[in-house]
C-alpha positions in Angstrom: -1.9 172.0 7.9 -2.1 175.5 6.3 1.1 177.0 5.1 1.2 180.7 4.4 3.8 182.1 1.9 5.8 179.0 2.0 6.1 178.9 -1.8 7.3 181.7 -4.1 3.8 182.7 -5.1 2.9 183.7 -1.6 -0.4 181.8 -1.8 -1.6 179.7 1.1 -2.1 176.0 0.6 -3.3 173.0 2.5 -1.0 169.9 2.7 -1.3 166.7 4.7 1.8 164.7 5.5 2.8 161.7 7.6 6.2 160.5 8.8 6.7 156.7 9.1 9.5 155.7 11.4 10.9 152.3 12.3 12.8 151.9 15.6 14.8 148.9 16.6 16.9 148.7 19.8 16.1 152.4 20.5 17.5 153.5 17.2 15.8 154.9 14.2 16.3 152.3 11.4 14.0 153.8 8.8 12.4 157.2 8.2 10.1 158.1 5.4 8.0 161.2 4.9 4.9 161.2 2.7 3.1 164.3 1.5 0.8 165.5 -1.3 2.9 167.5 -3.8 -0.2 168.4 -5.8 -1.1 171.1 -3.1 2.3 172.7 -3.7 1.9 172.5 -7.5 -1.5 174.2 -7.3 -0.2 177.0 -5.0 2.5 177.6 -7.6 -0.1 178.0 -10.2 0.9 174.8 -12.1 -2.0 173.2 -14.0 -2.9 170.0 -12.3 -5.8 168.0 -13.6 -8.2 166.7 -11.0 -8.6 162.9 -10.7 
């Protein structure tokens, strides 16, 4: 997903995320979002060493 201007720097960045949801008896019992914060750090201009 490409976000434009979503961070203060105005730079575009790519980020992938997933939401994991558990449902029991038609009710949400657990919800967790996972994303890659490094994409945001790089868009802000923070130094992030590649792995």
